C-alpha positions as CSV (number, residue, x, y, z in Angstrom):
1,M,-40.5,-4.2,-86.6
2,T,-41.5,-5.9,-83.4
3,M,-38.9,-6.6,-80.7
4,D,-38.1,-9.8,-82.2
5,Q,-37.1,-8.6,-85.6
6,V,-35.1,-6.3,-84.6
7,D,-33.2,-8.6,-82.3
8,T,-33.1,-11.0,-85.7
9,V,-31.4,-8.0,-87.4
10,L,-28.9,-7.6,-84.7
11,Q,-27.5,-10.8,-84.4
12,G,-27.6,-11.3,-88.0
13,T,-25.4,-7.9,-88.2
14,A,-22.9,-9.2,-85.6
15,T,-22.5,-13.0,-87.3
16,V,-22.2,-10.7,-90.6
17,L,-19.4,-8.3,-88.7
18,E,-17.5,-11.8,-87.1
19,V,-17.3,-13.7,-90.3
20,A,-16.1,-10.1,-92.0
21,G,-13.7,-10.2,-89.2
22,V,-12.1,-13.4,-89.6
23,G,-12.2,-13.0,-93.2
24,V,-10.5,-10.0,-92.8
25,I,-7.7,-11.4,-90.8
26,V,-7.5,-14.7,-93.3
27,V,-7.2,-12.9,-96.7
28,G,-5.1,-10.5,-95.4
29,A,-2.5,-13.1,-94.2
30,L,-2.6,-15.0,-97.3
31,L,-1.9,-11.0,-99.1
32,A,1.2,-10.8,-96.5
33,F,2.3,-13.9,-97.7
34,V,1.9,-14.0,-101.0
35,S,3.3,-10.3,-101.2
36,S,6.4,-11.6,-99.0
37,L,7.1,-14.8,-101.2
38,G,7.6,-12.5,-104.3
39,R,9.6,-10.0,-102.3
40,L,11.8,-12.7,-101.3
41,R,12.2,-13.9,-104.9
42,K,13.1,-11.0,-105.8
43,G,15.8,-11.1,-103.0
44,E,14.6,-8.1,-101.3
45,A,16.1,-7.5,-97.6
46,D,12.7,-6.1,-96.3
47,A,10.5,-8.8,-97.1
48,Y,10.3,-10.4,-93.5
49,Y,9.5,-6.5,-92.1
50,N,6.7,-6.0,-95.3
51,F,5.1,-9.4,-94.1
52,R,5.2,-8.5,-90.4
53,R,3.6,-5.1,-91.4
54,R,0.8,-6.3,-93.7
55,L,0.0,-9.2,-91.2
56,G,0.2,-6.5,-88.5
57,R,-2.9,-4.3,-90.4
58,A,-5.2,-7.4,-91.7
59,I,-5.4,-8.2,-87.9
60,L,-5.8,-4.8,-86.5
61,L,-8.6,-4.4,-88.9
62,G,-9.7,-7.5,-88.4
63,L,-10.2,-7.3,-84.3
64,E,-11.6,-3.7,-85.1
65,L,-14.8,-6.0,-86.9
66,L,-14.6,-8.7,-84.4
67,V,-15.1,-5.8,-81.8
68,A,-18.0,-3.7,-83.8
69,A,-20.0,-7.5,-83.6
70,D,-19.0,-7.6,-79.7
71,I,-21.2,-4.5,-79.5
72,V,-24.2,-5.1,-81.8
73,G,-24.2,-8.8,-80.4
74,T,-24.1,-7.3,-76.4
75,V,-26.8,-5.0,-77.6
76,A,-29.0,-7.0,-79.6
77,V,-29.4,-9.3,-76.1
78,E,-30.3,-8.5,-72.9
79,P,-27.8,-6.0,-71.6
80,T,-27.8,-7.2,-68.2
81,R,-24.7,-6.1,-65.9
82,E,-23.2,-9.3,-66.7
83,N,-23.2,-9.3,-70.3
84,I,-22.2,-5.8,-70.2
85,L,-19.2,-6.7,-68.0
86,V,-18.0,-9.7,-70.5
87,L,-18.1,-7.1,-73.5
88,A,-16.0,-4.7,-71.2
89,F,-13.6,-7.4,-70.7
90,I,-13.5,-8.2,-74.4
91,V,-13.0,-4.5,-75.5
92,L,-10.1,-4.3,-73.3
93,I,-8.6,-7.3,-74.0
94,R,-9.2,-6.3,-77.9
95,T,-8.0,-3.0,-77.6
96,F,-4.8,-4.2,-75.2
97,L,-3.7,-6.2,-78.9
98,S,-4.9,-3.3,-81.0
99,V,-2.6,-0.6,-79.4
100,S,0.7,-3.7,-78.8
101,L,0.2,-4.7,-82.7
102,T,0.1,-0.9,-83.7
103,V,3.5,-0.2,-81.4
104,E,5.2,-2.9,-83.2
105,I,4.1,-2.1,-86.4
106,E,4.4,1.5,-86.4
107,G,7.3,1.9,-83.6
108,R,5.1,4.5,-81.6
109,W,1.6,4.8,-79.8
110,P,-1.1,5.3,-81.9
111,W,-2.0,8.8,-80.2
112,Q,1.2,10.2,-81.1
113,G,1.3,12.2,-84.6
114,G,3.9,10.9,-87.0
115,R,4.1,9.6,-90.5
116,K,1.3,7.8,-92.3
117,E,2.0,4.2,-94.2
118,G,0.5,3.8,-96.9
């Protein structure tokens, strides 16, 4: 494989990961909404909490895929200092969002042990 072919494969992989990340967020949001509507119809008091928890998990998974896409995409282009700094900034923002969402959903820091919700 030539370097141009490798770059093309890496760019394609990054695009697939980006689409997958957005897809996970959209599908997860729809599933969370439908699930919560069902709970509301049954009169369950935790419908809102359930919606937020499911939506947060979908966003977390989508963010992980988007970070992976950014990393692969940065490797595919020339890894200049500017590109690396942009990647670091994007990963920093998305990591902050992931930590914030984990605290919001689970009520604990990601690095703390505790119960796993399934």
